[in-house]
N, C-alpha and C positions, 0 to 999 in steps of 0.2 A: 133223152139228159145229152147235156151240151156243158161241156164245161169251158166257161169263154175267163181268160186270166190276163188283165193290166198289166204291164212291166213296169217296173219302179225300181229307186230304193227307199228303205224304207226310215225315219226320220223325219221331225220339222224343217230342218234345214235343207231337203230338196222337196218340202211339197210345192213349190208354183218353182218347179224347173222346167223348160222340157223336156228333160229325159222321164220326168214323171209322169210324161199326157195318157201313157196306160192306165197309171193308177188314178188317173182322174176322171177319165173314161167307165172305170167300171165303177168308181162312186156317181156319175151321171146316168147310169143305165140304172145302180144299185137305190139311187132316188126314184128316177120311173116306175117300176118296179114294186117298190117299196120292200125290200130286203136287206138287211142289216148285214152289211160283212166284218165281222166281229169275232169269229168261230174262229181261234189257234187253232187249227191243222193243216200234215203235209207241211210246215214250215212256212205258213201262209195265214193267211186272214181269210177268209170262208164265209159265204153266205149263202145259202140255198132256198130259192123261191120258184116261181114260172114268170115267164118274158112273153108275149108275141102267141099265149095258148103251150108252149112250150118248158122242161122244165131244167130250169140251167141251175149249176153251182158258179157265183162269184168268186174270182178269188186274184190277190194279191202277196205274189211270194214277197216274202219277210228278207228274206237271205243275200241280198243284193244283185245288182242288175246282174253282173257277171257269173254268178250260179243259180239265175231263175231256173235253169232247168233241173237240179237237184229235187226242185218242189212241184216241178208241173210232173217227173216221173211217178213222187208219192203219189202226187191227186190223180193222176192218171190210170195209176195203180189200184187205188184205194176204192174210185170210184165205178170199180171194171170198165172203162172207155176206152177204144180205140183213139188214137190223135189225128184221124179224121172226123171225129165227134167236139173237138177243141176249136176255138175259134181267141188270136192272140190279138190282147190290141200296142199296138208299142208306134214308140215315137222316131220320126224316118229323115236324121240331119240332108236327104238324098231330093226329098220333096218340098217346094218352098212350100211357107208356113200357111196352111190354110185349108192344103190340100188333101185330100183321103185316097185313100187307093186299098182296092178289095185283092188282095190276093189268094188265089186254089193253095198253090205252093210255090215253092223256089229257094234260092238259097238264102245265108243269113246276111249277105253283104257284110257291111261293116257294124255290123252291131253284137257288142259281144253277150244281150241278152237272148238274142234268135240264134246263137251261133250257141251257145248253151243249152236251151231248148234240144236245136238239134242233133248236137251231143248226144246229150241225154236218153233221147227216143228214140234217133237212129233212124232217122227218117226227115226230110224236107216236105211231105204230105201232109200238111195242116192249113189252117187257112188264118189267115191274117190280115187284120185292118191295118196300113199304116196311114199313121198321123203328121202327114209334115209339118215337120218345123226351121227345116233350110231358112240358115240367115240368107242374107243378099251377100252383104260382109263378112268373114269373118279375123277379129283381130289378136292372135294369138290361137295358142290351142284350141281346138275344136272341142278337146276335152270340157274346156273352161265357159266355153257357152254352150253346153246342154246342158250343165250344172249349178248353172247361173239364174242371179232370180227373173223371174219375164216382171215385164215392165207392164201397166195397165193397157195398153196397145194388142201387146200378144198376150196376155189374160184373156181379154175381149172376144180376142181370135179362137183359143186354146176354147172356151166356154159355145162358143159355134162349131169347132171340131167334136167338142165331145157330143153336142146337139147330134149331128152327125152322123159320128158313130153308130150311137143307140139306133136312129133313124135305118140307117143300114139293117142295123142285124135284122128288129124288125122286120123290115125285106126280103131278108135270109130267109128270115123261118120263115113266113108267109108263102114267098114266091118264086125264090130259091138261087143259089147265087151268081146266074146268069144274070138275072131281073137287074140285082142290087150291084151288078159290076159296071152295068150299061147306065143305071145311073148315076152311082156315086164315081165311077176311074174318068172323069173330068177335069179337067184347070177351072178354080174356081175362082169371077171377075178377084181381082182383091177390092177390099170397105174401104170405103171412109175412112174407119179405126187406123188400118194401116198405113192410111200416110199422112198420118200425126207425125 
């Protein structure tokens, strides 16, 4: 069994913001797997089913980003899972828009959601799929940028990232993390949509 957690903030005002790309990725995965992520559990909305031959629990913590670890700790305990059995889907402003990176471990960097998880579970040893939302330029505070609504071109790129994350998880389950890293940890060429 695997726990797949998408990070974001609850509420419609955050739905289409770069900081909620983890939620969007779980939604995309849920659609592919035909899993409803609606059951309140462990301070999250969760759904249970099968994806690519593995039993999965999909989760969207409802604690707000900087307390994501509270929910993750509760879910790991509830399902008696180790952090190594978890995949976290998370936005990353240090990666350019459209880029995807799979990491087996590492520090939380500047991401408050990852900081909360590392603090709550006491280890950095968990798989994360980082979804690039880094802007070419930021006018003002970075916090304001990640909580601003995405434009049309950004939404199209976000949809590509969500599809990429779903495929990456499929490869992880079927062929292992190393294979997935070799396929997905590369710079994606800018699409025509991004040039508008």
